[in-house]
C-alpha positions as CSV (number, residue, x, y, z in Angstrom):
1,M,-54.2,-33.7,-34.5
2,K,-55.2,-34.9,-37.9
3,Q,-58.3,-33.3,-39.4
4,K,-60.7,-35.5,-41.2
5,I,-61.9,-34.3,-44.6
6,D,-65.0,-35.4,-46.4
7,F,-63.9,-35.7,-50.1
8,N,-67.5,-35.8,-51.2
9,V,-68.3,-32.2,-50.2
10,A,-64.9,-30.5,-49.7
11,A,-63.7,-27.9,-52.2
12,T,-61.0,-28.9,-54.6
13,D,-58.4,-26.7,-52.9
14,A,-59.2,-28.2,-49.6
15,I,-58.7,-31.7,-51.0
16,V,-55.4,-30.6,-52.6
17,G,-54.3,-29.1,-49.3
18,A,-55.2,-32.2,-47.3
19,L,-53.4,-34.6,-49.7
20,G,-50.3,-32.3,-49.7
21,Q,-50.2,-32.2,-45.9
22,Q,-50.7,-35.9,-45.6
23,L,-47.8,-36.6,-48.0
24,D,-45.7,-34.1,-46.1
25,Q,-46.5,-35.9,-42.8
26,I,-45.5,-39.3,-44.4
27,R,-42.2,-37.6,-45.5
28,L,-41.6,-36.4,-42.0
29,S,-42.5,-39.8,-40.4
30,R,-39.8,-41.4,-42.6
31,N,-37.3,-38.8,-41.5
32,L,-36.7,-37.5,-45.0
33,T,-35.7,-33.9,-45.8
34,Q,-37.5,-32.1,-48.6
35,S,-34.2,-32.0,-50.5
36,A,-33.7,-35.8,-50.2
37,L,-37.2,-36.6,-51.2
38,A,-37.0,-34.1,-54.1
39,R,-33.8,-35.7,-55.3
40,E,-35.4,-39.2,-55.1
41,A,-38.6,-38.1,-56.8
42,G,-36.9,-36.0,-59.5
43,V,-38.8,-32.9,-58.6
44,S,-37.7,-29.5,-57.2
45,R,-37.6,-28.8,-53.5
46,S,-40.0,-25.8,-54.2
47,T,-42.5,-28.3,-55.6
48,L,-42.5,-30.2,-52.2
49,T,-42.8,-26.9,-50.4
50,R,-45.8,-25.9,-52.5
51,M,-47.4,-29.3,-51.9
52,A,-46.9,-29.1,-48.2
53,D,-48.4,-25.6,-48.2
54,G,-51.5,-27.0,-49.9
55,Q,-50.9,-25.5,-53.3
56,S,-51.4,-27.3,-56.6
57,I,-48.7,-29.4,-58.1
58,S,-48.7,-31.3,-61.4
59,L,-50.1,-34.8,-61.5
60,D,-46.7,-36.0,-62.8
61,S,-45.0,-34.5,-59.6
62,F,-47.7,-36.1,-57.4
63,V,-47.1,-39.6,-58.9
64,R,-43.3,-39.1,-58.7
65,I,-43.6,-38.2,-55.0
66,M,-45.9,-41.1,-54.3
67,R,-43.4,-43.5,-56.0
68,A,-40.4,-42.0,-54.1
69,L,-42.3,-42.5,-50.8
70,G,-43.0,-46.1,-51.7
71,L,-46.7,-45.5,-52.1
72,S,-47.2,-46.4,-55.7
73,D,-49.5,-49.4,-54.7
74,H,-51.9,-46.8,-53.4
75,L,-52.2,-45.1,-56.7
76,A,-54.5,-47.9,-58.0
77,A,-57.0,-47.0,-55.2
78,L,-57.5,-43.5,-56.5
79,L,-59.9,-44.7,-59.2
80,P,-62.5,-47.4,-59.3
81,D,-62.2,-50.4,-61.6
82,P,-63.7,-49.3,-65.0
83,S,-64.8,-52.8,-65.9
84,V,-68.3,-53.1,-67.3
85,R,-70.8,-54.5,-64.9
86,P,-71.7,-58.1,-65.7
87,V,-75.3,-57.2,-66.7
88,E,-74.0,-54.7,-69.2
89,R,-71.4,-57.2,-70.5
90,V,-74.3,-59.7,-71.3
91,A,-76.2,-56.9,-73.1
92,Q,-73.1,-56.2,-75.2
93,N,-72.5,-59.9,-76.0
94,G,-69.3,-60.0,-74.0
95,R,-67.6,-57.1,-75.8
96,Q,-65.8,-54.3,-73.9
97,R,-67.2,-50.8,-74.4
98,Q,-65.0,-48.7,-76.7
99,R,-66.9,-45.4,-76.9
100,A,-69.4,-43.4,-75.0
101,R,-72.6,-42.3,-76.6
102,S,-74.4,-39.0,-76.3
103,S,-77.9,-39.0,-75.0
104,E,-79.2,-37.1,-78.1
105,G,-80.1,-40.3,-79.9
106,K,-82.3,-41.6,-77.1
107,A,-86.1,-41.4,-77.3
108,K,-87.5,-38.1,-76.4
109,R,-89.7,-38.1,-73.3
110,W,-93.3,-37.3,-74.1
111,Q,-94.7,-34.0,-72.8
112,W,-98.1,-32.3,-73.1
113,G,-98.4,-30.6,-76.4
114,D,-96.4,-33.3,-78.2
115,E,-99.6,-35.1,-79.3
116,Q,-100.6,-35.0,-82.9
117,G,-103.8,-33.9,-84.1
């Protein structure tokens, strides 16, 4: 039975474990051995074993395994579209943001004791 995980509150190692187990289940559903998938992905079989056991693997290996399983179209869903919201685009005269600004330059919030004189 598949266990549902809440990615908003789960610990990082629990998320890594859930993703690894899910990829291993996809491998099994496609009747691929670890050796065959490792060869196709260009990773070692021990990398697949670590992934299936819920241990960390490199991002490079993760992407290679996703591609080998034909899941590269799902990689785009991992991150939201970074496009600037339309209201912000108008405020920037249609320009795309190039840098982030620190909050140090913003006006300091007034507090008691800040008044002069």
